[in-house]
DSSP file (Angstrom, degrees, kcal/mol; ACC not computed):
  #  RESIDUE AA STRUCTURE BP1 BP2  ACC     N-H-->O    O-->H-N    N-H-->O    O-->H-N    TCO  KAPPA ALPHA  PHI   PSI    X-CA   Y-CA   Z-CA
    1    1 A M     >        0   0    0      0, 0.0     4,-2.5     0, 0.0     5,-0.2   0.000 360.0 360.0 360.0 -33.6   56.3  119.3  150.0
    2    2 A K  H  >  +     0   0    0      1,-0.2     4,-2.2     2,-0.2     5,-0.2   0.918 360.0  48.6 -61.5 -44.9   58.5  118.5  153.0
    3    3 A K  H  > S+     0   0    0      1,-0.2     4,-1.9     2,-0.2    -1,-0.2   0.898 111.5  51.4 -61.4 -40.5   61.1  116.6  151.0
    4    4 A F  H  > S+     0   0    0      1,-0.2     4,-2.3     2,-0.2    -2,-0.2   0.947 111.9  44.4 -61.9 -50.2   61.3  119.4  148.5
    5    5 A T  H  X S+     0   0    0     -4,-2.5     4,-2.6     1,-0.2     5,-0.2   0.838 109.8  56.9 -67.6 -31.3   61.8  122.2  151.0
    6    6 A E  H  X S+     0   0    0     -4,-2.2     4,-1.9    -5,-0.2    -1,-0.2   0.916 109.5  45.2 -63.9 -42.4   64.4  120.1  152.9
    7    7 A V  H  X S+     0   0    0     -4,-1.9     4,-1.5     2,-0.2    -2,-0.2   0.921 113.9  49.2 -65.9 -44.3   66.5  119.8  149.7
    8    8 A M  H  < S+     0   0    0     -4,-2.3    -2,-0.2     1,-0.2    -1,-0.2   0.904 111.2  48.9 -64.8 -40.7   66.1  123.4  148.9
    9    9 A K  H >< S+     0   0    0     -4,-2.6     3,-1.5     1,-0.2    -1,-0.2   0.890 107.4  56.1 -64.5 -38.4   67.1  124.5  152.4
   10   10 A A  H >< S+     0   0    0     -4,-1.9     3,-0.6     1,-0.3    -1,-0.2   0.847 108.8  47.4 -62.1 -33.1   70.1  122.2  152.3
   11   11 A L  T 3< S+     0   0    0     -4,-1.5    -1,-0.3     1,-0.2    -2,-0.2   0.391  89.8  86.4 -87.9   3.9   71.3  124.0  149.1
   12   12 A S  T <  S+     0   0    0     -3,-1.5    -1,-0.2    -4,-0.2    -2,-0.1   0.513  75.2  76.2 -84.8  -2.8   70.8  127.4  150.6
   13   13 A D  S <> S-     0   0    0     -3,-0.6     4,-1.9    -4,-0.2     3,-0.4  -0.927  73.3-142.7-111.8 129.7   74.2  127.5  152.3
   14   14 A P  H  > S+     0   0    0      0, 0.0     4,-2.3     0, 0.0     5,-0.1   0.859 101.4  53.6 -57.8 -37.9   77.4  128.2  150.1
   15   15 A N  H  > S+     0   0    0      1,-0.2     4,-2.2     2,-0.2     5,-0.1   0.866 107.2  51.2 -67.5 -34.1   79.5  125.8  152.1
   16   16 A R  H  > S+     0   0    0     -3,-0.4     4,-2.1     2,-0.2    -1,-0.2   0.886 110.0  49.6 -69.0 -37.1   77.0  123.0  151.6
   17   17 A V  H  X S+     0   0    0     -4,-1.9     4,-2.5     2,-0.2    -2,-0.2   0.915 110.1  51.5 -64.9 -41.8   77.1  123.6  147.9
   18   18 A K  H  X S+     0   0    0     -4,-2.3     4,-2.3     1,-0.2    -2,-0.2   0.904 107.7  52.7 -61.2 -41.3   80.9  123.6  147.9
   19   19 A I  H  X S+     0   0    0     -4,-2.2     4,-2.6     1,-0.2    -1,-0.2   0.940 110.0  48.0 -58.9 -47.3   80.8  120.2  149.7
   20   20 A L  H  X S+     0   0    0     -4,-2.1     4,-1.0     1,-0.2    -2,-0.2   0.906 110.5  51.3 -60.9 -41.8   78.5  118.8  147.0
   21   21 A K  H  < S+     0   0    0     -4,-2.5     4,-0.4     1,-0.2     3,-0.3   0.885 112.0  46.6 -65.1 -37.6   80.8  120.2  144.3
   22   22 A M  H >X S+     0   0    0     -4,-2.3     3,-1.6     1,-0.2     4,-1.2   0.903 108.4  55.4 -69.3 -39.8   83.8  118.6  145.9
   23   23 A L  H 3< S+     0   0    0     -4,-2.6    47,-0.5     1,-0.3    -1,-0.2   0.674  93.0  71.2 -69.2 -15.2   82.1  115.3  146.4
   24   24 A Q  T 3< S+     0   0    0     -4,-1.0    -1,-0.3    -3,-0.3    -2,-0.2   0.796 104.0  42.5 -64.3 -26.7   81.3  115.2  142.7
   25   25 A H  T <4 S-     0   0    0     -3,-1.6     2,-0.3    -4,-0.4    -2,-0.2   0.788 131.3 -27.4 -92.3 -31.6   85.0  114.5  142.2
   26   26 A R     <  -     0   0    0     -4,-1.2    -1,-0.3    42,-0.0     2,-0.1  -0.969  67.9 -85.2-173.7 161.6   85.6  112.0  145.0
   27   27 A S        -     0   0    0     -2,-0.3     2,-0.3    -3,-0.1    42,-0.2  -0.486  48.3-171.6 -75.1 153.1   84.5  110.8  148.4
   28   28 A M  B     -A   68   0A   0     40,-2.0    40,-2.9    -2,-0.1     2,-0.2  -0.978  19.0-127.1-146.2 154.2   86.0  112.7  151.3
   29   29 A C     >  -     0   0    0     -2,-0.3     4,-2.2    38,-0.2     5,-0.2  -0.497  38.3-100.7 -94.7 171.3   86.2  112.5  155.1
   30   30 A V  H  > S+     0   0    0     36,-0.4     4,-3.0     1,-0.2     5,-0.2   0.889 121.1  56.2 -59.5 -41.0   85.3  115.3  157.5
   31   31 A C  H  > S+     0   0    0      1,-0.2     4,-2.3     2,-0.2    -1,-0.2   0.912 108.7  46.7 -59.6 -43.2   89.0  116.2  158.0
   32   32 A E  H  > S+     0   0    0      2,-0.2     4,-2.3     1,-0.2    -1,-0.2   0.925 114.1  46.9 -65.6 -44.4   89.5  116.7  154.3
   33   33 A L  H  X S+     0   0    0     -4,-2.2     4,-2.6     2,-0.2     5,-0.3   0.902 111.4  52.1 -64.1 -40.8   86.4  118.8  154.0
   34   34 A R  H  X>S+     0   0    0     -4,-3.0     4,-2.0     1,-0.2     5,-1.0   0.925 111.1  47.2 -60.5 -45.0   87.3  120.8  157.0
   35   35 A A  H  <5S+     0   0    0     -4,-2.3    -2,-0.2    -5,-0.2    -1,-0.2   0.895 113.8  47.3 -65.1 -40.2   90.8  121.5  155.6
   36   36 A M  H  <5S+     0   0    0     -4,-2.3    -2,-0.2     1,-0.2    -1,-0.2   0.910 120.9  35.6 -68.8 -42.2   89.4  122.5  152.2
   37   37 A L  H  <5S-     0   0    0     -4,-2.6    -2,-0.2    -5,-0.2    -1,-0.2   0.673  98.9-136.4 -85.5 -17.6   86.7  124.8  153.5
   38   38 A Q  T  <5 +     0   0    0     -4,-2.0     2,-0.3    -5,-0.3    -3,-0.2   0.933  61.5 122.1  56.6  50.2   88.8  126.1  156.4
   39   39 A V      < -     0   0    0     -5,-1.0    -1,-0.2    -6,-0.2    -2,-0.1  -0.814  68.9 -77.9-128.3 171.6   85.9  125.8  158.9
   40   40 A S     >  -     0   0    0     -2,-0.3     4,-2.1     1,-0.1     5,-0.2  -0.261  36.4-115.9 -72.1 158.6   85.7  123.9  162.2
   41   41 A Q  H  > S+     0   0    0      1,-0.2     4,-2.7     2,-0.2     5,-0.2   0.907 115.6  53.2 -61.3 -43.9   85.0  120.1  162.3
   42   42 A P  H  > S+     0   0    0      0, 0.0     4,-2.2     0, 0.0    -1,-0.2   0.872 107.8  52.5 -60.8 -34.0   81.6  120.6  164.1
   43   43 A T  H  > S+     0   0    0      2,-0.2     4,-2.3     1,-0.2    -2,-0.2   0.932 110.6  46.4 -65.8 -45.1   80.6  123.0  161.3
   44   44 A V  H  X S+     0   0    0     -4,-2.1     4,-2.6     1,-0.2     5,-0.2   0.928 112.1  51.4 -62.2 -44.5   81.4  120.5  158.6
   45   45 A S  H  X S+     0   0    0     -4,-2.7     4,-2.2     1,-0.2    -1,-0.2   0.894 109.3  50.4 -60.2 -40.7   79.6  117.7  160.5
   46   46 A K  H  X S+     0   0    0     -4,-2.2     4,-2.0     2,-0.2    -1,-0.2   0.925 110.8  48.9 -63.5 -44.5   76.5  119.9  160.9
   47   47 A H  H  X S+     0   0    0     -4,-2.3     4,-2.4     1,-0.2    -2,-0.2   0.916 111.3  50.1 -60.7 -43.3   76.6  120.6  157.1
   48   48 A L  H  X S+     0   0    0     -4,-2.6     4,-2.7     1,-0.2    -1,-0.2   0.883 107.8  53.2 -64.7 -38.1   76.9  116.9  156.3
   49   49 A K  H  X S+     0   0    0     -4,-2.2     4,-2.5     2,-0.2    -1,-0.2   0.913 110.2  47.6 -62.5 -42.4   74.1  116.0  158.6
   50   50 A I  H  X S+     0   0    0     -4,-2.0     4,-1.6     2,-0.2    -2,-0.2   0.915 113.1  48.4 -64.1 -43.7   71.8  118.5  156.8
   51   51 A L  H  <>S+     0   0    0     -4,-2.4     5,-2.5     2,-0.2     6,-1.0   0.879 112.6  48.6 -65.6 -38.0   72.9  117.2  153.4
   52   52 A E  H ><5S+     0   0    0     -4,-2.7     3,-1.5     4,-0.2    -2,-0.2   0.927 109.0  52.2 -66.2 -45.0   72.3  113.6  154.5
   53   53 A R  H 3<5S+     0   0    0     -4,-2.5    -1,-0.2     1,-0.3    -2,-0.2   0.843 108.2  52.3 -60.3 -33.7   68.9  114.4  155.9
   54   54 A A  T 3<5S-     0   0    0     -4,-1.6    -1,-0.3    -5,-0.2    -2,-0.2   0.545 117.0-114.9 -80.5  -6.9   68.0  116.0  152.5
   55   55 A G  T < 5S+     0   0    0     -3,-1.5    18,-0.4    -4,-0.3    20,-0.2   0.691  87.2 111.9  83.0  18.5   69.1  112.8  150.7
   56   56 A L  S   <S+     0   0    0     -5,-2.5    15,-2.4    -6,-0.2     2,-0.3   0.716  75.1  34.2 -94.7 -24.5   72.0  114.5  148.9
   57   57 A V  E     -B   70   0A   0     -6,-1.0     2,-0.3    13,-0.3    13,-0.2  -0.965  59.7-170.2-134.9 146.2   74.9  112.8  150.6
   58   58 A N  E     -B   69   0A   0     11,-2.9    11,-2.4    -2,-0.3     2,-0.3  -0.814  11.0-149.6-124.3 170.0   75.5  109.3  152.0
   59   59 A S  E     -B   68   0A   0     -2,-0.3     2,-0.3     9,-0.2     9,-0.2  -0.962   9.9-172.9-139.7 158.2   78.4  107.9  154.2
   60   60 A R  E     -B   67   0A   0      7,-2.0     7,-3.0    -2,-0.3     2,-0.3  -0.987  30.9-110.8-149.0 145.8   80.2  104.7  154.7
   61   61 A K  E     -B   66   0A   0     -2,-0.3     2,-0.3     5,-0.2     5,-0.2  -0.592  30.1-178.4 -76.8 133.5   82.8  103.6  157.2
   62   62 A D  E >   -B   65   0A   0      3,-3.8     3,-2.1    -2,-0.3     2,-0.4  -0.773  57.4 -72.1-134.8  87.4   86.3  103.0  155.7
   63   63 A G  T 3  S-     0   0    0     -2,-0.3    -1,-0.1     1,-0.3     0, 0.0  -0.482 119.1  -5.0  63.7-118.6   88.7  101.8  158.4
   64   64 A L  T 3  S+     0   0    0     -2,-0.4    -1,-0.3    -3,-0.1     2,-0.2   0.676 129.3  68.2 -78.4 -18.1   89.4  104.8  160.6
   65   65 A W  E <   - B   0  62A   0     -3,-2.1    -3,-3.8   -36,-0.0     2,-0.6  -0.624  68.6-139.5-106.9 158.7   87.4  107.2  158.4
   66   66 A V  E     - B   0  61A   0     -5,-0.2   -36,-0.4    -2,-0.2     2,-0.4  -0.983  27.7-149.9-110.2 118.8   83.9  107.8  157.5
   67   67 A D  E     - B   0  60A   0     -7,-3.0    -7,-2.0    -2,-0.6     2,-0.4  -0.733   4.6-154.2 -92.2 135.9   83.7  108.6  153.8
   68   68 A Y  E     +AB  28  59A   0    -40,-2.9   -40,-2.0    -2,-0.4     2,-0.3  -0.891  21.1 166.0-108.0 140.2   81.0  111.0  152.5
   69   69 A F  E     - B   0  58A   0    -11,-2.4   -11,-2.9    -2,-0.4   -45,-0.1  -0.953  41.8 -78.9-148.2 162.7   79.9  110.7  148.9
   70   70 A L  E     - B   0  57A   0    -47,-0.5   -13,-0.3    -2,-0.3   -14,-0.1  -0.378  47.2-120.2 -67.2 141.8   77.0  112.0  146.7
   71   71 A S        -     0   0    0    -15,-2.4    -1,-0.1     1,-0.1   -15,-0.0  -0.320  13.7-124.5 -71.8 160.9   73.7  110.1  147.0
   72   72 A D        -     0   0    0     -2,-0.0    -1,-0.1   -15,-0.0   -16,-0.1   0.487  43.7-120.2 -84.2  -2.5   72.2  108.4  144.0
   73   73 A G  S >  S+     0   0    0    -18,-0.4     3,-0.7     1,-0.1     7,-0.6   0.576  74.1 131.5  78.7   9.1   69.1  110.5  144.6
   74   74 A G  T 3   +     0   0    0      1,-0.2    -1,-0.1     5,-0.1   -19,-0.0   0.765  66.5  54.6 -67.2 -26.2   67.0  107.3  145.0
   75   75 A D  T 3  S+     0   0    0      1,-0.2    -1,-0.2   -20,-0.2     3,-0.1   0.700 119.7  25.3 -80.9 -19.1   65.4  108.5  148.3
   76   76 A S    <>  -     0   0    0     -3,-0.7     4,-2.5   -21,-0.2    -1,-0.2  -0.950  58.7-152.9-148.6 122.7   64.1  111.8  146.9
   77   77 A P  H  > S+     0   0    0      0, 0.0     4,-2.1     0, 0.0     5,-0.2   0.819 103.0  55.1 -63.7 -27.6   63.3  112.7  143.3
   78   78 A Y  H  > S+     0   0    0      2,-0.2     4,-2.5     1,-0.2     5,-0.2   0.922 108.6  46.3 -69.6 -44.3   64.1  116.3  144.2
   79   79 A A  H  > S+     0   0    0      2,-0.2     4,-2.7     1,-0.2     5,-0.2   0.933 113.8  49.3 -63.0 -45.4   67.6  115.4  145.5
   80   80 A G  H  X S+     0   0    0     -4,-2.5     4,-1.9    -7,-0.6    -2,-0.2   0.914 112.8  46.5 -60.6 -44.5   68.2  113.2  142.4
   81   81 A S  H  X S+     0   0    0     -4,-2.1     4,-2.0     1,-0.2    -1,-0.2   0.923 114.7  46.0 -65.1 -45.6   67.2  115.9  140.0
   82   82 A L  H  X S+     0   0    0     -4,-2.5     4,-2.8     1,-0.2    -2,-0.2   0.881 110.8  52.5 -68.4 -37.5   69.2  118.7  141.7
   83   83 A L  H  X S+     0   0    0     -4,-2.7     4,-1.0    -5,-0.2    -1,-0.2   0.900 109.4  51.0 -64.0 -38.8   72.3  116.5  142.0
   84   84 A G  H  < S+     0   0    0     -4,-1.9     4,-0.3    -5,-0.2     3,-0.3   0.915 115.5  40.9 -63.0 -43.2   72.1  115.8  138.3
   85   85 A N  H >X S+     0   0    0     -4,-2.0     3,-1.7     1,-0.2     4,-0.9   0.862 105.5  64.1 -72.9 -36.3   71.8  119.5  137.4
   86   86 A L  H 3< S+     0   0    0     -4,-2.8     3,-0.3     1,-0.3    -1,-0.2   0.773  88.2  71.5 -61.1 -26.0   74.4  120.6  139.9
   87   87 A R  T 3< S+     0   0    0     -4,-1.0    -1,-0.3    -3,-0.3    -2,-0.2   0.828 107.6  35.5 -56.8 -31.3   77.0  118.6  138.0
   88   88 A H  T <4 S+     0   0    0     -3,-1.7     3,-0.5    -4,-0.3     2,-0.2   0.566 103.7  89.0-100.8 -11.7   76.7  121.3  135.3
   89   89 A W  S  < S+     0   0    0     -4,-0.9     4,-0.0    -3,-0.3     0, 0.0  -0.599  91.3   7.9 -90.5 149.3   76.2  124.3  137.4
   90   90 A L  S >  S+     0   0    0     -2,-0.2     3,-1.3     1,-0.1    -1,-0.2   0.572  76.2 135.1  66.1  14.5   78.9  126.6  138.9
   91   91 A E  T 3  S+     0   0    0     -3,-0.5    -1,-0.1     1,-0.3    -2,-0.1   0.805  77.7  43.2 -63.5 -27.4   81.8  124.9  137.0
   92   92 A K  T 3  S+     0   0    0      4,-0.1    -1,-0.3     5,-0.0     2,-0.2   0.358  84.3 122.7-100.0   5.4   83.2  128.4  136.2
   93   93 A D    <>  -     0   0    0     -3,-1.3     4,-2.8     1,-0.1     5,-0.2  -0.498  63.9-134.8 -68.1 134.4   82.6  129.8  139.7
   94   94 A E  H  > S+     0   0    0      1,-0.2     4,-2.3    -2,-0.2     5,-0.2   0.905 101.8  46.7 -59.0 -47.5   85.9  131.1  141.1
   95   95 A D  H  > S+     0   0    0      2,-0.2     4,-2.0     1,-0.2    -1,-0.2   0.916 114.5  47.2 -63.5 -43.4   85.5  129.6  144.6
   96   96 A I  H  > S+     0   0    0      1,-0.2     4,-2.9     2,-0.2     5,-0.3   0.928 112.2  49.9 -64.8 -45.5   84.4  126.2  143.2
   97   97 A S  H  X S+     0   0    0     -4,-2.8     4,-2.2     1,-0.2    -1,-0.2   0.907 109.1  52.1 -60.1 -42.8   87.3  126.1  140.7
   98   98 A R  H  X S+     0   0    0     -4,-2.3     4,-1.0    -5,-0.2    -1,-0.2   0.917 113.0  45.1 -60.7 -44.0   89.8  126.9  143.4
   99   99 A L  H >X S+     0   0    0     -4,-2.0     4,-1.0     1,-0.2     3,-0.7   0.952 113.9  46.7 -65.4 -50.2   88.5  124.1  145.5
  100  100 A T  H 3< S+     0   0    0     -4,-2.9     3,-0.2     1,-0.3    -1,-0.2   0.816 108.5  56.3 -67.4 -28.7   88.3  121.5  142.8
  101  101 A N  H 3< S+     0   0    0     -4,-2.2    -1,-0.3    -5,-0.3    -2,-0.2   0.789 108.7  48.4 -70.0 -26.5   91.8  122.4  141.5
  102  102 A R  H X< S+     0   0    0     -4,-1.0     3,-1.8    -3,-0.7     4,-0.3   0.657  87.7  89.0 -84.9 -16.8   93.2  121.7  145.0
  103  103 A L  G >< S+     0   0    0     -4,-1.0     3,-1.9     1,-0.3    -1,-0.2   0.853  79.4  58.0 -53.9 -42.9   91.5  118.4  145.5
  104  104 A P  G 3  S+     0   0    0      0, 0.0    -1,-0.3     0, 0.0    -2,-0.1   0.725 106.1  52.3 -62.2 -17.1   94.2  116.2  143.9
  105  105 A F  G <  S+     0   0    0     -3,-1.8     2,-0.6    -4,-0.1    -2,-0.2   0.387  79.5 111.0 -99.6   2.6   96.7  117.6  146.5
  106  106 A V    <   -     0   0    0     -3,-1.9     2,-0.7    -4,-0.3   -74,-0.1  -0.700  50.9-164.8 -81.9 118.4   94.6  116.8  149.5
  107  107 A N     >  -     0   0    0     -2,-0.6     4,-2.5     1,-0.2     3,-0.3  -0.896   7.6-162.1-110.0 105.7   96.3  114.0  151.4
  108  108 A R  H  > S+     0   0    0     -2,-0.7     4,-2.9     1,-0.2     5,-0.3   0.892  88.9  51.7 -53.6 -48.4   94.0  112.4  154.0
  109  109 A E  H  > S+     0   0    0      1,-0.2     4,-0.8     2,-0.2    -1,-0.2   0.877 113.5  45.1 -61.4 -37.8   96.7  110.7  156.0
  110  110 A E  H  4 S+     0   0    0     -3,-0.3     4,-0.4     2,-0.2    -1,-0.2   0.910 117.1  43.4 -71.8 -43.1   98.6  114.0  156.4
  111  111 A I  H >< S+     0   0    0     -4,-2.5     3,-1.0     1,-0.2    -2,-0.2   0.918 113.6  49.1 -69.4 -44.8   95.5  116.1  157.2
  112  112 A C  H 3< S+     0   0    0     -4,-2.9    -1,-0.2     1,-0.2    -2,-0.2   0.661 100.5  63.9 -76.3 -16.2   93.9  113.8  159.6
  113  113 A K  T 3<        0   0    0     -4,-0.8    -1,-0.2    -5,-0.3    -2,-0.2   0.633 360.0 360.0 -81.5 -11.8   97.0  113.1  161.7
  114  114 A R    <         0   0    0     -3,-1.0    -1,-0.2    -4,-0.4    -2,-0.1   0.495 360.0 360.0 -66.9 360.0   97.2  116.8  162.9
């Protein structure tokens, strides 16, 4: 039951859902996510920690950056199932569409040097 409630709690915040929807399209660093959501870096980091703990997101070091990407759901059947379904959910949501339409224009080197 603990794994189930952890996944559900992780999905209870709109910004965490937005992060997952963006990560469906590509891996991203904290700077990119911060710029897209227009929230502070500590807030993004806190959201990512919650998503990682729930088994929804993983990370890997890439030079200067830490890239975050969707988990394969192998650690939790609940995370895997919800990630699979989330691919089809909210595609017509205005906020999600606005974010995903801006993704191709997010330039990591430009954002992170600020």
